[in-house]
Backbone as CSV, one residue per row, in Angstrom:
resi,resn,N_x,N_y,N_z,CA_x,CA_y,CA_z,C_x,C_y,C_z
1,MET,9.380,-9.668,-0.652,9.502,-8.957,0.299,8.600,-7.557,-0.092
2,ILE,8.833,-7.288,-1.289,8.385,-5.848,-1.677,6.850,-5.856,-1.986
3,ASP,6.501,-7.115,-2.068,5.107,-7.653,-2.306,4.484,-7.292,-0.777
4,LYS,5.088,-7.799,0.110,4.481,-7.442,1.625,4.178,-6.028,1.950
5,ILE,5.326,-5.395,1.704,5.562,-4.005,2.023,4.651,-3.221,0.791
6,SER,4.357,-3.517,-0.204,3.300,-2.990,-0.869,1.864,-3.117,-0.341
7,LEU,1.572,-4.232,0.014,0.277,-4.401,0.644,0.076,-3.841,1.830
8,ILE,1.003,-3.857,2.755,0.924,-2.904,4.017,0.742,-1.708,3.599
9,LEU,1.485,-0.915,2.972,1.123,0.370,2.325,-0.222,0.383,1.853
10,VAL,-0.558,-0.304,0.731,-2.069,-0.320,0.313,-2.982,-0.243,1.533
11,ILE,-2.851,-1.014,2.098,-4.007,-1.123,3.374,-3.559,-0.060,4.257
12,VAL,-2.623,0.611,4.543,-2.658,2.229,5.166,-3.326,2.763,4.373
13,GLY,-3.371,3.220,3.282,-3.890,3.665,2.141,-5.396,3.546,2.310
14,ALA,-5.511,2.451,2.042,-7.259,2.046,2.351,-7.927,2.665,3.562
15,LEU,-7.145,2.200,4.523,-7.755,2.976,5.879,-7.925,4.314,6.111
16,ASN,-6.839,4.769,5.678,-6.822,6.213,5.611,-8.160,7.010,4.641
17,TRP,-8.270,6.470,3.472,-9.177,6.832,2.770,-10.671,6.315,3.388
18,GLY,-10.659,4.977,4.066,-11.909,4.989,4.704,-12.245,6.089,6.249
19,SER,-11.376,6.476,6.514,-11.506,7.530,7.558,-12.105,8.451,7.104
20,ILE,-11.280,8.735,6.166,-11.532,9.955,5.132,-13.223,10.150,4.800
21,GLY,-13.447,9.021,4.002,-15.169,8.792,3.674,-15.965,8.825,4.871
22,LEU,-15.701,7.887,5.817,-16.609,8.063,6.925,-16.835,9.047,8.066
23,PHE,-15.339,9.753,8.246,-15.386,10.606,9.338,-14.761,11.974,8.891
24,GLN,-14.545,12.192,7.650,-13.684,13.132,6.935,-12.446,13.499,8.023
25,PHE,-11.820,12.667,8.264,-10.529,12.730,8.750,-9.478,11.987,8.565
26,ASP,-8.406,12.713,7.944,-7.181,12.378,7.030,-6.201,11.979,8.501
27,ILE,-6.233,10.431,8.724,-5.125,9.981,9.523,-3.713,10.370,9.333
28,VAL,-3.410,10.192,8.138,-2.056,10.529,7.610,-1.437,11.841,7.843
29,GLY,-2.558,12.780,7.276,-2.173,14.048,7.649,-2.355,14.669,8.874
30,TRP,-3.005,13.930,9.706,-3.022,14.258,11.161,-1.608,13.956,11.730
31,LEU,-1.337,12.690,11.504,-0.070,12.440,11.967,1.237,12.859,11.652
32,CYS,0.994,13.359,10.494,2.514,14.127,9.916,2.270,15.458,9.772
33,GLY,1.203,16.325,10.494,1.125,17.809,10.561,0.526,18.182,9.468
34,GLY,-0.455,17.805,8.913,-1.154,18.024,7.631,-0.936,17.397,6.445
35,GLN,-1.592,17.619,5.235,-1.936,17.004,3.910,-0.602,17.602,3.335
36,ASP,-0.076,18.846,3.740,1.085,19.678,2.573,2.280,19.391,3.360
37,SER,2.386,18.846,4.502,3.628,18.481,5.022,4.258,17.614,4.206
38,ILE,5.593,17.710,3.950,6.793,17.047,3.084,6.430,15.467,3.545
39,VAL,6.448,15.054,4.725,6.397,13.679,5.064,5.149,13.003,4.508
40,ALA,3.792,13.899,4.958,2.539,13.122,4.489,2.449,12.961,2.921
41,ARG,3.090,14.058,2.137,3.366,13.909,0.580,4.181,12.526,0.212
42,ILE,5.378,12.285,1.028,6.031,11.286,0.823,5.188,10.073,1.248
43,ILE,4.903,9.908,2.174,3.657,8.722,2.599,2.839,8.453,1.583
44,PHE,2.148,9.679,0.860,0.799,9.122,-0.252,1.477,8.941,-1.542
45,THR,3.025,9.335,-1.643,3.299,8.876,-2.817,3.720,7.692,-2.637
46,LEU,4.290,7.082,-1.621,4.661,5.749,-1.443,3.446,4.773,-1.210
47,VAL,2.276,5.072,-1.006,1.123,4.764,-1.015,0.874,4.162,-2.585
48,ALA,0.924,5.382,-3.097,0.461,5.490,-4.862,1.334,4.243,-5.463
49,LEU,2.715,4.095,-5.337,3.380,3.575,-5.727,3.043,2.264,-5.611
50,ALA,2.790,1.803,-4.211,2.487,0.501,-3.731,1.372,-0.090,-4.573
51,GLY,0.123,0.747,-4.842,-0.827,0.422,-5.537,-0.583,0.170,-6.790
52,ILE,0.323,1.046,-7.240,0.826,0.754,-8.603,1.485,-0.800,-8.986
53,TRP,2.206,-1.110,-7.898,3.234,-2.377,-7.700,2.064,-3.535,-7.441
54,CYS,1.271,-3.274,-6.691,-0.146,-4.446,-6.497,-0.496,-4.805,-7.755
55,ILE,-0.999,-3.753,-8.595,-1.543,-4.065,-9.799,-0.748,-5.498,-10.461
56,SER,0.470,-5.381,-10.428,1.242,-6.412,-11.201,0.984,-7.834,-10.584
57,MET,0.435,-7.749,-9.145,-0.289,-9.195,-8.795,-1.121,-9.872,-9.287
58,LEU,-1.959,-9.086,-9.906,-3.177,-9.548,-10.811,-3.062,-10.056,-11.832
59,PHE,-1.748,-10.174,-12.285,-1.215,-10.567,-13.566,-0.309,-11.674,-13.461
60,ARG,0.105,-12.185,-12.167,1.128,-13.102,-11.946,0.466,-14.490,-11.675
61,ASP,1.272,-15.460,-11.717,0.974,-16.684,-11.586,0.499,-17.095,-10.130
62,ARG,-0.351,-17.708,-9.592,-0.509,-17.954,-8.243,0.667,-18.763,-7.384
63,ASN,1.428,-19.635,-8.114,2.771,-19.913,-7.346,3.730,-18.943,-7.102
64,GLU,3.940,-17.800,-7.985,4.687,-16.848,-7.670,4.551,-15.953,-6.624
65,LEU,3.087,-15.930,-6.157,2.624,-15.101,-4.920,2.898,-15.578,-3.709
66,GLU,3.036,-17.057,-3.693,3.022,-18.130,-2.275,4.378,-17.655,-1.840
67,VAL,4.331,-17.404,-0.570,5.782,-17.239,0.126,6.584,-18.639,0.251
68,GLY,7.734,-18.652,-0.121,8.484,-19.755,0.055,8.467,-20.521,-1.018
69,THR,7.783,-20.493,-2.289,7.649,-21.359,-3.442,8.668,-21.114,-4.203
70,VAL,9.391,-22.328,-4.667,10.199,-22.032,-5.914,9.518,-22.652,-7.325
71,GLU,9.718,-21.930,-8.249,9.088,-22.556,-9.577,10.079,-23.836,-9.718
72,GLY,8.995,-24.848,-10.034,9.730,-26.085,-10.686,9.848,-27.154,-9.347
73,ILE,9.733,-26.681,-8.010,9.956,-27.639,-6.839,8.843,-27.760,-6.361
74,ASP,8.066,-29.145,-6.060,6.976,-29.251,-5.275,7.027,-29.353,-3.725
């Protein structure tokens, strides 16, 4: 479950950075009342933590990442 939440947050971050790069528009900042608002800062922090969590997915076994897979059961 934490993997899915992390991936969603990383996707949100990627879309936000894409909008900044393409249009110079910060969606999260706009929705939360500016980049300096506490809500925006919390979202930015959660996205960063999700990105760090997703690094661990690079080093896991493929079977561990599949939903519903139990180790040792075919």
